[in-house]
DRENMINU-39223 format. One record per residue: x, y, z of N, C-alpha, C, O, CB in turn. Coordinates in steps of 0.2 Angstrom, whole numbers, plus 5000, padded with zeros to 4 digits. Atoms other than C-alpha are relative to their C-alpha. Glycine has a CB too. Layout:
VEXKE  n.u  n.v  n.w ca.u ca.v ca.w  c.u  c.v  c.w  o.u  o.v  o.w cb.u cb.v cb.w
VEXKE    X    Y    Z    X    Y    Z    X    Y    Z    X    Y    Z    X    Y    Z
...
END
This chain:
VEXKE  n.u  n.v  n.w ca.u ca.v ca.w  c.u  c.v  c.w  o.u  o.v  o.w cb.u cb.v cb.w
VEXKE 4996 5005 4999 4956 4919 4916 4997 4999 5009 4995 5002 5013 5008 5003 4999
VEXKE 5003 5004 4992 4953 4907 4932 5005 5004 5003 5010 5007 5000 5000 4991 5002
VEXKE 4993 4997 4993 4964 4911 4951 5003 4993 4995 5001 4994 4989 4998 4999 5012
VEXKE 4994 5003 5001 4975 4896 4945 5004 5002 4996 5010 5002 4997 4999 4997 4998
VEXKE 4996 4993 5005 4978 4907 4930 5005 5005 5004 5011 5005 5004 4993 5006 4996
VEXKE 4997 4995 4997 4981 4921 4940 5004 4999 5005 5008 5003 5007 4997 5004 5002
VEXKE 4996 5001 4995 4989 4913 4952 5008 4998 4996 5014 5000 4999 4996 4995 5006
VEXKE 4995 5002 5003 5003 4907 4940 5002 5006 4996 5007 5006 4992 4999 4993 4996
VEXKE 4999 4991 5003 5004 4926 4933 5005 5002 5004 5011 5004 5004 4991 5006 5000
VEXKE 4995 4996 4995 5009 4931 4948 5007 4998 5002 5012 5002 5004 4997 4999 5007
VEXKE 4993 5003 4997 5023 4919 4952 5003 5002 4995 5009 5003 4998 5002 4992 5003
VEXKE 4997 4998 5004 5030 4924 4936 5002 5005 5001 5008 5007 4999 4998 4999 4995
VEXKE 4998 4992 5003 5029 4942 4937 5006 5001 5009 5011 5004 5008 4989 5009 4999
VEXKE 4995 4999 4992 5039 4942 4958 5005 4998 4994 5010 5002 4994 4999 4993 5009
VEXKE 4990 5000 4999 5055 4934 4948 5002 5006 4992 5007 5010 4992 5005 4986 4997
VEXKE 4999 4994 5003 5054 4946 4933 5001 5008 5003 5005 5012 5001 4995 5000 4995
VEXKE 5001 4994 4995 5050 4961 4946 5008 4998 5003 5012 5003 5005 4992 5000 5007
VEXKE 4995 5000 4992 5066 4955 4957 5005 4999 4995 5010 4999 4998 5000 4993 5007
VEXKE 4997 5000 5006 5076 4952 4938 5001 5006 5001 5006 5008 5004 4998 4997 4994
VEXKE 4999 4992 5005 5074 4970 4933 4999 5002 5005 4999 5008 5004 4996 5004 4995
VEXKE 4998 4992 4993 5075 4979 4951 5007 4999 4999 5011 5004 4998 4998 4998 5012
VEXKE 4993 5002 4999 5092 4968 4952 5004 5003 4993 5010 5004 4994 5001 4991 5000
VEXKE 4997 4999 5007 5097 4973 4934 5000 5010 5001 5005 5014 4998 4993 4995 4994
VEXKE 5001 4990 5000 5094 4994 4936 5000 5001 5007 4998 5006 5010 4990 5004 4996
VEXKE 4999 4998 4994 5100 4990 4953 5009 5001 4999 5013 5006 5001 4998 4995 5006
VEXKE 4989 5000 5002 5120 4985 4947 4998 5007 4994 5002 5012 4994 5006 4987 4994
VEXKE 4999 4993 5006 5115 4999 4931 5003 5006 5005 5009 5009 5003 4991 5003 4996
VEXKE 4999 4995 4996 5115 5012 4945 5005 5000 5004 5007 5004 5009 4995 5001 5004
VEXKE 4992 5002 4996 5131 5006 4952 5006 5002 4995 5011 5005 4996 5002 4990 5001
VEXKE 4997 4998 5005 5138 5008 4936 5002 5008 4997 5007 5010 4993 4996 4996 4996
VEXKE 4998 4994 5004 5137 5026 4933 5002 5004 5005 5005 5001 5009 4995 5003 4997
VEXKE 4999 4993 4994 5140 5043 4944 4996 5004 4997 4999 5009 4996 5006 5003 5001
VEXKE 5007 4993 5002 5125 5054 4939 4993 4998 5005 4988 4995 5005 4995 4999 4986
VEXKE 5004 5003 4995 5116 5053 4954 4994 5002 4999 4989 4998 5002 5002 5000 5007
VEXKE 5008 5002 5001 5099 5059 4950 4999 4994 4995 4993 4992 4997 4996 5007 4998
VEXKE 5001 5006 5004 5099 5043 4937 5003 4994 5005 5002 4988 5004 5003 5001 4993
VEXKE 4999 5005 4996 5105 5034 4948 4994 4998 5007 4992 4993 5010 5008 5002 5002
VEXKE 5008 4999 4996 5091 5041 4960 4994 4995 4997 4991 4990 4999 4997 5008 5000
VEXKE 5003 5001 5006 5081 5039 4946 4999 4990 5000 4993 4988 5001 5005 5003 4992
VEXKE 4998 5006 5002 5086 5020 4943 4999 4994 5006 4997 4988 5006 5008 5001 4998
VEXKE 5001 5003 4992 5087 5015 4963 4992 4999 5001 4989 4993 5001 5003 5006 5006
VEXKE 5005 4998 4998 5070 5022 4965 4995 4995 4995 4990 4992 4998 5001 5008 4999
VEXKE 5002 5003 5005 5064 5013 4950 4998 4991 5002 4993 4988 5003 5006 5000 4994
VEXKE 4997 5007 4998 5072 4996 4955 4997 4998 5009 4994 4993 5011 5010 5001 5000
VEXKE 5007 5003 4992 5062 4998 4975 4995 4999 4999 4993 4995 5003 4997 5005 5005
VEXKE 5003 5000 5002 5048 4999 4966 4997 4991 4999 4992 4988 5001 5001 5005 4996
VEXKE 5003 5007 5004 5048 4982 4957 5002 4994 5004 5000 4988 5005 5004 4999 4992
VEXKE 4997 5004 4989 5057 4977 4975 4992 4997 5001 4990 4992 5002 5004 5009 5009
VEXKE 5006 4998 4995 5038 4983 4981 4996 4994 4996 4993 4990 4999 4996 5010 5000
VEXKE 5005 5003 5004 5029 4975 4967 4998 4991 5000 4993 4988 5000 5003 5001 4992
VEXKE 4996 5006 5001 5039 4959 4967 4994 4997 5008 4990 4992 5007 5012 5001 5001
VEXKE 5004 5000 4995 5030 4960 4987 4993 4999 4997 4991 4993 4997 5000 5004 5004
VEXKE 5006 4998 5000 5014 4964 4982 4998 4994 4994 4994 4990 4995 4997 5008 5000
VEXKE 5002 5008 5002 5012 4949 4971 5001 4994 5003 4997 4989 5002 5003 4998 4993
VEXKE 5000 5004 4996 5020 4938 4984 4992 5000 5003 4990 4994 5005 5006 5001 5004
VEXKE 5005 4996 4993 5005 4946 4995 4990 4997 4997 4985 4995 4999 5001 5014 4999
VEXKE 5008 5003 5006 4990 4941 4981 5004 4993 4999 4998 4990 4999 4999 5006 4990
VEXKE 4997 5007 5001 5001 4923 4978 4995 4998 5008 4989 4995 5007 5012 4999 4999
VEXKE 5000 5002 4994 4997 4921 4998 4992 5001 5001 4989 4997 5003 5005 5004 5005
VEXKE 5010 4997 5000 4977 4932 4997 4997 4990 4995 4992 4988 4996 4998 5014 4991
VEXKE 5000 5004 5005 4977 4915 4984 4997 4992 5002 4993 4988 5000 5005 5002 4998
VEXKE 5001 5006 5001 4982 4900 4990 4999 5000 5009 4998 4994 5012 5005 4996 4996
VEXKE 5002 5002 4989 4979 4902 5013 4996 5007 5004 4996 5013 5003 5011 5000 5007
VEXKE 5005 4996 4998 4968 4908 5022 5003 5005 5002 5010 5004 5003 4995 4997 5004
VEXKE 4995 4993 4998 4972 4927 5029 4996 5001 5008 4991 4998 5011 4998 5009 4992
VEXKE 5001 5000 4995 4973 4933 5045 4994 5006 5005 4995 5011 5004 5006 5000 5002
VEXKE 5006 4995 5000 4957 4944 5052 5004 5003 5005 5007 5000 5009 4993 4998 5003
VEXKE 4996 4991 4995 4965 4962 5061 4994 4999 5004 4988 4999 5003 5000 5010 4995
VEXKE 5001 4998 4994 4961 4962 5077 4998 5009 5001 5001 5013 4998 5005 4997 5003
VEXKE 5002 4994 5001 4951 4979 5084 5009 5004 5004 5011 5010 5004 4991 5002 5005
VEXKE 4993 4994 5000 4969 4984 5091 5004 5003 4993 5003 5009 4991 5007 4997 5004
VEXKE 4997 5001 5005 4979 4980 5077 4996 5006 4994 4999 5010 4990 4999 4991 4998
VEXKE 5003 4993 5003 4963 4993 5067 5003 5004 4999 5006 5007 4995 4995 5002 5002
VEXKE 4997 4992 4996 4966 5005 5078 5007 5003 4998 5007 5009 4996 5001 5001 5009
VEXKE 4994 4999 5002 4985 5004 5075 5001 5004 4993 5003 5009 4992 5003 4995 5001
VEXKE 5001 4996 5007 4983 5006 5057 4996 5004 4998 4998 5007 4993 4998 4996 4996
VEXKE 5005 4992 5003 4970 5019 5056 5004 5006 5004 5005 5011 5001 4989 5000 5004
VEXKE 4997 4995 4999 4980 5029 5068 5008 5003 4994 5009 5009 4992 5002 4997 5007
VEXKE 4993 5000 5003 4997 5027 5057 4998 5002 4993 5001 5006 4990 5003 4992 5001
VEXKE 5000 4998 5006 4988 5027 5041 4996 5007 4999 4995 5009 4993 4997 4995 4996
VEXKE 5002 4992 4997 4981 5045 5047 5004 5005 4999 5003 5010 4996 5000 5002 5007
VEXKE 4995 4996 4998 4996 5051 5052 5002 5001 4991 5004 5006 4988 5006 4997 5007
VEXKE 4996 4999 5005 5003 5046 5035 4998 5003 4993 5002 5006 4989 5002 4994 4999
VEXKE 5005 4995 5004 4989 5054 5025 5001 5006 4999 5001 5010 4994 4995 5000 5003
VEXKE 4999 4991 5000 4992 5070 5030 5007 5002 4998 5009 5007 4994 4999 5005 5008
VEXKE 4993 5000 5002 5011 5067 5028 4999 4999 4993 5002 5004 4990 5005 4994 5005
VEXKE 5001 4998 5008 5008 5064 5009 4996 5006 4997 4998 5010 4993 4995 4994 4996
VEXKE 5003 4993 4999 4995 5077 5009 5004 5005 4998 5005 5008 4993 4998 5001 5006
VEXKE 4993 4995 4998 5009 5089 5015 5005 4999 4995 5006 5005 4993 5004 4997 5007
VEXKE 4999 5002 5004 5018 5081 5001 4999 5005 4994 5001 5010 4992 4998 4996 5002
VEXKE 5003 4997 5006 5010 5084 4988 4998 5008 4999 4996 5010 4994 4995 4996 4999
VEXKE 5004 4991 4999 5004 5102 4992 5006 5001 4998 5007 5003 4992 4996 5004 5008
VEXKE 4993 4998 5003 5023 5105 4993 5004 4999 4993 5007 5004 4990 5003 4997 5005
VEXKE 4998 5000 5006 5029 5097 4978 4996 5003 4994 4998 5004 4988 5002 4993 4999
VEXKE 5004 4999 5004 5015 5101 4970 5004 5011 4998 5005 5013 4992 4990 4998 5006
VEXKE 4996 4994 5001 5024 5121 4971 5002 5001 5001 5003 5006 5004 5001 5005 5001
VEXKE 4992 5001 5006 5040 5116 4967 5000 4999 4995 5005 5000 4991 5005 4994 5000
VEXKE 5001 5001 5006 5032 5112 4952 4998 5005 4996 4996 5003 4990 4997 4997 5000
VEXKE 5005 4993 5002 5024 5127 4948 5006 5005 4998 5007 5009 4992 4995 5003 5008
VEXKE 4996 4995 4998 5039 5137 4954 5008 4999 4993 5011 5003 4989 5001 5000 5011
VEXKE 4996 5002 5002 5053 5128 4946 4998 5002 4990 4993 5003 4987 5000 4991 5003
VEXKE 5002 5000 5007 5057 5130 4925 5006 4994 4997 5004 4990 4992 5002 5009 4997
VEXKE 4995 5005 5004 5074 5119 4922 4996 4996 4999 4991 4996 5002 5006 4996 5003
VEXKE 5004 5004 5002 5066 5106 4913 5002 4992 5005 4998 4988 5007 5002 4999 4990
VEXKE 4998 5007 4998 5079 5091 4922 4996 5002 5008 4991 4998 5009 5012 4998 5000
VEXKE 5003 4998 4993 5072 5098 4941 4992 4996 4998 4990 4990 4999 5000 5011 5000
VEXKE 5003 5003 5004 5055 5097 4933 4996 4994 4999 4990 4993 5001 5002 5000 4998
VEXKE 5001 5009 5002 5056 5077 4926 5000 4999 5007 4997 4994 5009 5006 4996 4994
VEXKE 5000 5006 4994 5061 5072 4944 4995 5003 5006 4993 5000 5011 5010 4999 5005
VEXKE 5005 4998 4996 5049 5083 4953 4992 4996 4999 4989 4992 5003 5000 5007 5000
VEXKE 5007 5004 5004 5034 5076 4944 5001 4993 5001 4996 4990 5004 5000 5000 4990
VEXKE 5001 5005 4996 5039 5060 4948 4999 5001 5007 4993 5000 5009 5004 4998 4999
VEXKE 5001 4998 4992 5040 5063 4965 4992 5000 5001 4989 4997 5005 5004 5007 5002
VEXKE 5006 4997 4999 5023 5073 4964 4996 4995 5000 4991 4994 5005 4999 5005 4996
VEXKE 5006 5005 5002 5014 5058 4956 5001 4995 5006 4995 4994 5009 5002 4996 4991
VEXKE 4996 5005 4997 5024 5045 4968 4993 5002 5005 4989 4999 5007 5009 5000 5002
VEXKE 5001 4997 4993 5017 5057 4982 4991 5000 4999 4988 5000 5004 5004 5009 5001
VEXKE 5008 4999 5002 4998 5057 4974 4998 4991 5001 4993 4988 5004 4999 5004 4989
VEXKE 5002 5009 5000 4998 5036 4973 4999 5000 5005 4993 5000 5007 5005 4994 4998
VEXKE 5001 5000 4991 5003 5037 4991 4996 5000 5002 4994 4996 5006 5001 5003 5004
VEXKE 5004 4997 4996 4991 5045 4995 4991 4995 5001 4987 4993 5005 4999 5008 4997
VEXKE 5008 5004 5003 4977 5037 4987 4999 4993 5001 4994 4990 5001 4998 5002 4992
VEXKE 5002 5009 4996 4982 5019 4992 4997 5002 5010 4992 5000 5013 5011 4992 5001
VEXKE 5001 5000 4993 4983 5025 5010 4994 5003 5000 4991 5002 5006 5005 5004 5005
VEXKE 5006 4996 4999 4967 5034 5008 4993 4992 5001 4989 4990 5005 4999 5006 4992
VEXKE 5005 5007 5003 4958 5017 4999 5002 4996 5007 4998 4996 5011 5002 4995 4991
VEXKE 4998 5003 4994 4967 5008 5014 4996 4999 5005 4994 4994 5008 5004 5001 5003
VEXKE 5003 5000 4993 4960 5017 5029 4992 4998 4998 4989 4995 5002 5000 5008 5003
VEXKE 5008 4998 5004 4942 5018 5017 4998 4994 5001 4993 4994 5005 5000 5002 4992
VEXKE 5001 5007 5002 4941 4999 5014 5001 4995 5001 4997 4991 5001 5000 4998 4999
VEXKE 4999 5007 4999 4952 4986 5015 5001 4998 5010 4998 4994 5013 5008 5000 4995
VEXKE 5003 5001 4993 4956 4988 5035 4995 5002 5003 4996 5000 5009 5003 5002 5003
VEXKE 5007 5003 4998 4939 4989 5039 4996 4996 5000 4992 4994 5004 4997 5002 4999
VEXKE 5004 5006 5001 4933 4976 5033 5004 4994 5001 5002 4988 5004 4997 5000 4994
VEXKE 4996 5007 4997 4947 4964 5036 4999 5000 5007 5001 4995 5010 5008 4999 4999
VEXKE 4999 4999 4992 4944 4969 5055 4993 4998 5001 4988 4998 4999 5002 5008 5003
VEXKE 5007 5003 4995 4934 4959 5068 5001 5004 5005 5006 5006 5005 5000 4992 5004
VEXKE 4998 4996 4993 4931 4969 5084 4994 4993 5002 4990 4988 5000 4999 5011 5002
VEXKE 5003 5004 4995 4923 4963 5099 4995 4999 4998 4993 4994 4996 5000 5002 5005
VEXKE 5009 5002 5001 4905 4964 5096 4999 4996 4992 4994 4992 4991 4994 5009 4999
VEXKE 5000 5007 5003 4909 4956 5080 4997 4992 5002 4992 4988 5001 5005 4999 5000
VEXKE 4997 5010 4995 4914 4940 5090 4993 4998 5001 4991 4992 4999 5006 5000 5009
VEXKE 5005 4999 4994 4898 4945 5104 4994 4995 4992 4993 4990 4990 4999 5011 5004
VEXKE 5007 5002 5006 4884 4946 5086 5001 4992 4998 4997 4987 4999 5001 5006 4990
VEXKE 5001 5008 5001 4891 4928 5079 4999 4997 5005 4993 4995 5004 5007 4996 4997
VEXKE 5001 5008 4994 4891 4917 5096 4990 5003 4999 4986 5000 4996 5006 5001 5014
VEXKE 5004 5003 4996 4874 4925 5102 4992 5006 4996 4987 5007 4999 5004 5002 5009
VEXKE 5003 4995 5002 4864 4937 5091 4994 4992 4996 4989 4994 4993 5006 5007 4994
VEXKE 5004 5005 5003 4855 4920 5083 4999 4995 5003 4995 4990 5001 5002 4997 4993
VEXKE 5003 5007 4995 4854 4908 5096 4995 5000 5007 4995 5005 5011 5007 4998 5004
VEXKE 5006 4999 4996 4840 4905 5107 5001 5000 5007 4995 5000 5010 4997 4995 4998
VEXKE 5000 5003 4995 4847 4902 5122 5002 5009 5003 5000 5010 5009 5006 4993 5000
VEXKE 4995 4994 4999 4857 4922 5122 5003 5001 5005 5002 5006 5008 4998 5005 4999
VEXKE 4998 4997 4993 4866 4919 5135 5000 4998 5006 5003 5000 5010 4997 5005 5001
VEXKE 5003 5002 4994 4857 4909 5148 5003 4994 4997 5004 4992 4991 4991 5002 5004
VEXKE 4998 5009 5001 4864 4890 5149 4995 4997 5000 4990 4997 5004 5004 4996 5006
VEXKE 5003 5005 5001 4856 4878 5139 4993 5001 4998 4989 4997 4995 5001 4996 5007
VEXKE 5007 4996 5000 4839 4889 5138 4996 4999 5008 4990 5001 5008 4996 4995 4993
END
């Protein structure tokens, strides 16, 4: 599939995810069961998240992306590290609850939460280790780009 075809698929998926999210949200409002309401709203929120991710993919394919500054990288790194710790704790706590509970209704909901927490943890670790660092430009990178191969190495005109 070409980039243009990917772009068309992404645009189509944006609309599909939004329609799906709206339908599930409306369904959750028509029922009284709190657990089912929460599940439907949660899936609807995931669909909205997916639509936003598809929108980001469209932007990635159609426009230049801003480069992260060193300050932004540090902010992201600090916050992501905090959230990685939080997600790790949540994975541990929910995992322990899953071992304890016997009610299949509780297990169903806790399993869904556990899967989300594990996935969130993996995504945050990946962002920290790959994406954010790769997209950042440090002051050192800028000076290297300007002067590393310069015949003048900082002297006016050689």
